[in-house]
C-alpha positions as CSV (number, residue, x, y, z in Angstrom):
1,M,43.1,19.3,47.9
2,T,40.5,17.4,45.7
3,E,40.3,17.7,42.1
4,L,37.1,19.3,40.3
5,Q,35.3,16.3,38.8
6,V,34.1,17.8,35.3
7,P,30.9,16.3,34.1
8,I,30.7,14.4,31.0
9,V,28.7,15.9,28.2
10,P,27.3,13.2,25.8
11,S,28.4,13.9,22.1
12,R,25.7,14.5,19.7
13,T,26.9,10.7,18.1
14,D,25.9,9.4,21.7
15,R,22.7,11.2,21.6
16,V,21.8,10.0,17.8
17,Q,22.6,6.4,19.2
18,R,20.1,6.9,22.1
19,A,17.7,8.1,19.5
20,I,18.3,5.0,17.5
21,G,17.9,2.7,20.8
22,L,14.5,4.7,21.4
23,E,13.1,4.3,18.1
24,Y,14.2,0.4,18.0
25,F,12.1,0.1,21.4
26,T,9.4,2.1,20.1
27,I,8.8,0.2,17.0
28,T,9.0,-3.4,18.7
29,Y,6.7,-3.0,21.3
30,N,4.0,-0.9,19.2
31,I,4.5,-3.7,16.7
32,L,3.2,-6.1,19.6
33,E,1.1,-4.0,21.1
34,G,-0.7,-3.1,17.7
35,L,-1.3,-6.9,16.9
36,V,-2.7,-7.7,20.2
37,S,-4.8,-4.8,20.4
38,V,-6.3,-5.4,16.8
39,V,-6.7,-9.2,17.8
40,L,-8.8,-8.3,20.7
41,G,-10.7,-5.4,19.2
42,G,-11.7,-8.0,16.4
43,I,-13.0,-10.2,18.7
44,A,-14.7,-7.8,20.9
45,S,-16.2,-6.0,17.8
46,S,-14.3,-2.9,19.7
47,I,-13.4,0.1,17.6
48,A,-11.6,1.5,20.3
49,L,-9.3,-1.2,20.5
50,I,-8.9,-1.6,16.9
51,G,-8.0,2.3,16.6
52,F,-5.8,1.9,19.3
53,G,-4.0,-1.2,17.7
54,L,-4.1,0.9,14.3
55,D,-2.4,3.9,16.3
56,S,0.3,1.5,17.6
57,F,1.0,0.7,13.7
58,V,1.4,4.3,13.1
59,E,3.6,4.8,15.7
60,S,5.6,2.0,14.4
61,L,5.5,3.7,11.0
62,S,6.5,7.0,12.7
63,G,9.2,5.5,14.6
64,L,10.6,3.6,11.3
65,V,10.7,7.1,9.5
66,V,12.7,8.8,12.8
67,L,15.1,5.9,12.8
68,W,15.7,5.9,9.2
69,R,16.5,9.9,10.1
70,F,18.9,9.4,12.6
71,R,20.6,6.2,11.1
72,C,21.3,8.6,7.8
73,E,23.0,10.9,10.2
74,A,24.8,8.2,11.8
75,Q,26.3,6.9,8.6
76,G,27.4,10.5,7.9
77,R,24.8,12.1,5.9
78,R,24.6,15.9,6.7
79,E,21.4,17.0,5.0
80,H,19.6,17.4,8.2
81,A,16.9,20.1,7.1
82,T,15.8,17.8,4.4
83,L,15.5,14.7,6.7
84,E,13.8,16.5,9.3
85,S,11.2,17.5,6.9
86,R,10.4,14.8,5.2
87,A,10.1,12.8,8.5
88,L,7.8,15.5,9.9
89,R,5.6,15.0,7.0
90,Y,5.5,11.3,7.3
91,V,4.5,11.8,11.0
92,G,1.9,14.1,10.1
93,W,0.3,12.3,7.5
94,S,0.2,9.3,9.5
95,F,-1.9,11.1,12.3
96,I,-4.3,12.3,9.4
97,L,-4.9,9.4,8.3
98,L,-5.7,7.4,11.6
99,S,-7.9,10.1,12.8
100,T,-10.1,9.7,9.4
101,Y,-10.5,5.8,9.9
102,I,-11.0,6.2,13.9
103,G,-13.6,8.9,13.1
104,V,-15.6,7.3,10.3
105,E,-15.5,3.5,11.9
106,S,-16.8,5.3,15.4
107,I,-19.8,7.2,13.6
108,R,-20.6,4.1,11.9
109,K,-21.0,2.0,14.8
110,L,-22.9,4.6,16.7
111,W,-25.1,4.9,14.0
112,L,-25.6,1.2,13.7
113,Q,-25.6,0.7,17.3
114,E,-22.8,-2.0,16.9
115,Q,-22.3,-3.2,20.7
116,P,-18.6,-4.6,21.7
117,D,-18.5,-7.4,23.8
118,P,-16.5,-6.7,27.1
119,S,-12.8,-7.0,26.9
120,P,-11.0,-7.5,30.1
121,L,-7.6,-8.3,28.3
122,G,-8.2,-5.2,26.6
123,I,-8.3,-3.2,29.7
124,L,-5.1,-4.9,30.8
125,L,-3.3,-3.8,27.5
126,A,-4.8,-0.2,28.3
127,V,-3.4,-0.1,31.8
128,L,0.1,-1.7,30.5
129,S,0.4,1.3,27.7
130,L,-0.5,3.9,30.5
131,I,2.5,2.6,32.3
132,V,5.2,2.2,29.3
133,M,4.0,4.9,27.2
134,P,4.6,8.3,29.2
135,V,8.0,7.3,30.3
136,L,9.2,6.7,26.6
137,A,7.5,10.1,25.4
138,H,9.7,11.8,28.1
139,K,12.7,10.0,27.0
140,K,12.0,11.2,23.5
141,Y,11.3,14.3,24.3
142,Q,14.7,14.9,26.4
143,T,16.4,13.1,23.2
144,G,14.8,15.4,20.8
145,K,15.6,18.7,22.7
146,A,19.3,17.7,23.1
147,L,19.4,17.1,19.5
148,D,17.3,20.0,18.5
149,S,15.1,17.7,16.2
150,A,11.6,18.1,15.2
151,A,11.2,14.8,14.1
152,M,11.9,13.2,17.4
153,L,10.0,16.0,19.1
154,G,7.0,15.1,17.0
155,D,7.7,11.7,17.4
156,S,7.6,12.2,21.1
157,K,4.2,13.6,21.0
158,Q,3.0,10.9,18.9
159,T,4.0,8.4,21.7
160,L,2.4,10.6,24.3
161,A,-0.8,10.7,22.3
162,C,-0.8,6.5,22.7
163,S,-0.6,7.2,26.4
164,L,-3.7,9.6,26.3
165,L,-5.3,7.5,24.1
166,S,-5.0,4.8,26.5
167,V,-7.0,6.9,28.9
168,A,-9.7,7.0,26.5
169,L,-9.6,3.5,25.9
170,L,-9.6,2.3,29.2
171,L,-12.6,4.6,30.0
172,G,-14.3,3.0,27.3
173,L,-13.5,-0.5,27.9
174,S,-14.3,-0.3,31.5
175,L,-17.6,1.5,31.4
176,N,-18.9,-1.1,28.5
177,A,-17.7,-4.1,30.6
178,A,-19.1,-2.5,34.1
179,F,-22.4,-0.9,33.0
180,G,-22.8,-2.4,29.4
181,W,-22.7,1.3,28.2
182,W,-22.1,0.1,24.4
183,W,-21.7,3.5,23.2
184,A,-18.8,4.6,25.4
185,D,-16.5,2.5,23.1
186,P,-17.4,4.6,19.7
187,I,-17.3,7.7,21.8
188,A,-13.7,6.6,23.3
189,G,-12.5,6.4,19.4
190,L,-14.2,9.7,18.7
191,A,-12.3,11.2,21.5
192,M,-9.2,10.2,20.0
193,V,-9.8,12.2,16.9
194,P,-9.2,15.9,17.7
195,W,-5.8,15.1,19.4
196,L,-4.8,13.1,16.3
197,L,-5.8,16.0,14.1
198,K,-4.2,18.6,16.0
199,E,-1.0,16.9,16.0
200,G,-1.4,15.7,12.3
201,R,-1.7,19.5,11.3
202,E,1.4,20.6,13.7
203,A,3.7,18.1,12.1
204,L,2.6,19.2,8.4
205,S,3.3,22.6,9.2
206,G,6.4,21.9,11.1
207,K,5.5,23.3,14.4
208,A,6.5,20.1,16.4
209,C,10.1,21.8,17.0
210,S,8.3,24.6,19.0
211,Q,6.3,22.7,21.4
């Protein structure tokens, strides 16, 4: 007679450690991605690439905030509601500030008709982000649900935003490289703004946990 196998359910401590590990990866990857993107964007004069790089830095900031929140819990601090609320505010404002910069700079480039150079390396960077970010966002979402953490869920949506911004970046860079459509680059930047504003408002209002 065989014994029934009882599935092992991860404890909250295990899930918190998983969240911490995901945030360490997020911070490291996005700092590297942001540096490369901003440098390539500066070389090509591409607002889409620069905006994408700045989004990576903002996501690193978001990751630091959420990492701080879970490290506090791992160290025994129990004021979860206060930590969640503070972390969500930081995540929300990071969205708002980034959307403002990208919007203003994109409009300026359209107005002045500043034409970016093609960036094959930027295209490769966008493709890499499209591979990495959806997987990372899914893992964060699962962990956030398991921990009932609005801050982690909000951060997962910011990671998802990065993958969606990669689509806009890839389209803008590809159209400019293939057809010389210089305006596709700032238009790609503007396409990022509505998503970023929406997510910023939801994080500031505390709605991230219900999405």
